[in-house]
N, C-alpha and C positions, 0 to 999 in steps of 0.2 A: 896683865894689861891694865891700863888706866887711861883716864881722860883729863884734859885741862880745859877749863872754861875761863875766858877773860872778859870781864864786864867793862864795856866802854860807855860811860854814863853821860852821853851828850846826844841831844836831838836839836833839829832846827826849830821845831815847835811841838807843842804837846797835843797828842791825839786825845779826843774827848773821853775815850774809854780806857786809856792806859793808866795802870798803877805801878809800872816798873820804875825803878830809881833812875832818874836822869836829870840833867840840867840843860836849859836852852841857851846857856852862855858858854862859849868856847874859850873864854878868857884864860882859863888855867889848863888848857889841853896839854901843853908841853910839860907842865909840872906833874900832871896826872900820869903821863906816859913814864916819866922818871920814877914816880911812885910805884907804878905797876912793876917796873923792872926791879925796884928795891924789894917789893913783896915777893916776886918770883924767887929772888935769892934767899930771902928770909924763910920761905916755905919749902926750901929745897929738900927737906927730909920727909915731907908729908906723905909722899907716895912710896917711901921705902925702896927707892931704886927701881920700881916697876917700869917697864917699857910703856911709853905714851903712844897710844894708837889713834887718839882723836884729839884735836884742838878746835875749840869753838869760840869765835869772837861774837859775843852777844851784847845786848844793850837795852835801852839806848839805841844808837845808830852807829855801828862800827864802820859803816861805809863812809863816815866822815873822816876816817883816818887816811892819810896819804900812804902810798906804797912803801915809802922809806920807813914810816912809823910802824907799819905792819912788820916789816923785816926786822926792825929793832927789837920788837917784842918776841918774835919767833926766835931770833938769834939768842936772846936772853934765856929762852926756854931750852934751846938745844945746847947751850953752854953747860947746863946743869942736868938735864934729863936726857935719857936715851929715847929719841923719837923714832918710831918705826919708819922705814923707807916708804912704806905704803900708807902712811898715816892719812886719815881723812882730816882736812883742815878747812873749816867752814867759816865764812864771813856773812853775817846778816847784813842785808843791804836794802836801802830804799831805792825805788826806781829812779828818782831824780838825781841820785849820786852816780849812777852807772853810765857816765858819759864815755865816749871813745877814749879820751886821755886817761880817765881813771881806770878803765879796763886795761889799757895798755900798761899802766903802772902796776896794776895788780898781777898782770902776767909775769912781772919780774919778781914776784913773791911766791912762796910755796902754797898760797891759797889754791885749793882745787875744787871747792864747792861753794855755791852761793845759796843763801836762803833769802829770797826776795819778798819783801812785805807789800804785796800788791793789794790785798784785801777786797778790792772790787774793780770791775771794769766800767763802772758808771760814774760819771763826774759828780752828779748830785749826791751820790752815796759817799764818795770820797770827801766832798765838801762837808757833809753832815758829820763825818768822823773827824774832821779837821786834819786830814792828811795833806802833806805838802804837794804830792804829785797828782796828776790827772790821768785819765784812762789811756790816752794815746801814748803818754810817756811810759805807762806801765807795760804796755805791749812792746813798745820799742826797746825798752831796757832788756827784756828777755832776749829779743832777737839780737841785740848788740852783744850781749854776753855770749850767746851761742856762736855768733860770727867770730868772736874773739877767741873761740876755742874752749869755752867753759861749757861742758856738756852736763856736768853733775849739778843740776839746779833743782831746788824745791821752791814752791810758791805757796805763800799763805793767803787764805781766803777766809772771810768772816760771813756767817749767815745768822738768821734769827733776829734781825732788827727791822723796825717798822717800814723803812723804805724798800726793803727787799721783797718783791713779789716772787712767787715760785717761777714765773717766766724769766725774771731778771736773774734769778739764781741759776736756772738752766743755761742762760746765756753765758754767765761767768764760767760755769763748768765746761761748756762747749769751747770757750776760748782757751781754756787750759789744755784741752785735748788737741785743739788746733795748733797750739804752740809746741806740742810734743815734749813737754817737760816730764822727767821720770819720777817725780815725787811731788805730792801735794799735802799740805796740812790745812785742815778745815776746822775752824773754831766757832762755836756758838757765841754770839755777843753776850758777854757777862758784865753786869753792872757792879763794879767794885766801889767800895766806900772811898770817899775822898777823891773822886774823879769828877770831871766836869759833867759827864753823863749822869752820874748819881745826883748831882746838884740840880740838873735840869729836870729830872724826874721828880725830885722832892718839891721843886717849885712849880710843878705841873706845866712846865714849858715843853715837856716831852712825855709821851705816853710810855708806860712800862714795857719791857720786853715781853713777848708772848711765848710761854712754854710750848703751847700747841704748835705755833709757827716753827719754833726751833726744832721740835721733834720731827715735824713733817719735812723740813728742809734737810735734816740729818739723814732721814730715810732716803730722800731724793739723792743726797750725796753718795750714800753707800751703794745705791742701785746703779748710779751712773758710773762710779768707779769700777764696780764689778763688771759692768757691761763692756768697759774699755780695757779690761785685763789688768787692773791694778789690784794688788794685795792690800787688804785692810789689816795691817799688821799691828796697829795700835789705835785706840778709840779715835784720835784726831788725825791719824797719819795713814797715807796710802802711797803705794809705790809700784812701779814696774818691778818685775822679778829681779832680785839682787841689787836693788837701789835703796835699801833701807838707810835711814840716818843712823850711821854706826854710833855716833856720839850719844844721841838720845836713846837709842836702843840699849846702850850700856847703862844709862840711868835706870831704865825699867828692869834691867837684869841684875841690878845691885853691884855693878862694877865700881871700883874706887874712882873718885874724881877730885881734883883740886880746883877751887874757884879763886880767881885772882881779881881784885878790884872792889870798889865800894858796892856793898849789898851782895857780893858773890858768896855762894854756899859751897861747902866742901863736905866730902863723906869718905870715910876710910873703912867702912864695914862695922865699926864699933861706936863711932861718934859722928855727930854732925857739927859743923862749924860754920858760922856766918859772920861776914864782915859788916861793919857799921855802914848804914845807908845814908851817908853824909859826906859829900866830896871834901869840904873844908877840914872836917875832923879826920878823914882818911889821910889827907895830905899831911896834916900835922903829926899824926901818929907815925907815918912812914918816914917823915923827916927825922924823927927820933929813933928810927929803926925798930919800931914796935908794930906788931900786927894788931889792928883794931878789931878784934874778933871775940865773939862769945862762942861757947860750945856746949853740947849736950851729949852725955854718954847714953846710948840707946839701951833701954831695958829689953828683956826678952819679949815682953808684950809689944814694945815699939817695933822690934824687928819683925815679929809675926805680922803685925798690922800693916807695916810698910810693904812687906812681900805680898800680902793679900791685895792691897790697893794697886800696886804696880803690875803684878802678874796677871790679874784678871783683865787689865786694860789691853793686853796683847794677844796676838793670835797663838802664842805659845802656851798660854793658859797658866793655871795654878797647879804646880806639881805637889801632890800630897806628900810624896817622899821627902821633898825639900823642906816642906813645912815641918816634918818630924825631925829633920836635921837641926832645925832651929830650936825646937822644943819637943821632947819625947811625948807622944800621944796627942800632939796638936791636931793632926788630921782627923782623928776620931771625934774630937770635940767640935771641930768645924763642921763636919758632916752632919752632926745633930741639928745644925741650924739651917740646913740647905733645903729641906723638904718643900717649903713654900715656893722657893725659886725654881725647883725642878717642876713642881705642879703648874706654875705659871708659864713654863716654857722659856724662862729667862737664862737658865744655865743647862749645860749637859755635861756628861762625864764620859771620857774615853780612857779605858785602863785606869791609870792613877792620876789623870789630869782633868781638871775642871775648866770649862770654857764658858764664856758668855755666848748666847745665841744672838742673832741679829736684833731681835726685839729686846733682849737683855742688855744690849749696849746702850739702849736709851736710859737704863737705870743703873749704870755701872757704879756710880758713887754710892747710891743707896744700898745696893747689894753688898758692896765692900764694907760699908759702915756697919751693916747688920751682922756681918761675919767677924767683925773685930773682936779681939780678946780683951 
């Protein structure tokens, strides 16, 4: 099995915290869609004929696409790849795009899952983030999608920023439960270089993010999700039983995927490939029937470290036997470095699998980095 990611590099405006590749000009949207189709054809052999079980439209803001444009791209994929009849096909969407006409148009496409970027249900917080939508629109967009027959919905929320009190965070979580969505992704506000937020902090126009606040609100998130019957199946992701994001789960499990579009990444088990993060240069390259990508062949250490990083983030944990399949004797070497984390109660072991404890999830990146080869 395999997955395909399509990057749509357009947004109406720039969120202050975002460092993904996008443009706020839609001038070349038609040309970009043509280029995506060209790349789909040029990359036809990347997955070696494996059946595609997930397609994910990310960005940027893929909900800026019209229904006909979505169909064009999916038809280009199905012309070349075998796409499973039960494939999960996700579209990232901003609440302000999910109008009744847009939803009706998307019902005429194979899209069967929405990832809605709500982030907060407070207007002042959304304005602080420089989001386009406001709270009432966020709630209404979910209800409109549900009324249109889209039941497989995930919502993004952000925590750990100065305006968000614990009481407001509880309100955001309660609103999610009220809306009865089956999947939630919760992300700590991260200050990325070259973002407006980083600039505001550097110029002392904005206070830095608080690690203590972020940790506390992450614990609040985990407890609320557990109370409402959600599985914490990956550090940032929670779902009702059997409502995992199949596409993202495949990333964490090392399944092959093809990335189409500027800045998109691909992985075939042995190498990583990434496209140029520049719309104009991407268009120029595809006009010449060239894939504007670089690649890296993964070393044994790369593959071990990647497995450690991704597996520990999930509820399925790190399988020591799988580690040994990557490199003989790797599990014995890794276990020599784990005593500190067992002693602190951050990890536990069941049979041949190592898992993070609830407290350990606060230190997931640190634990993984300390176990790297």
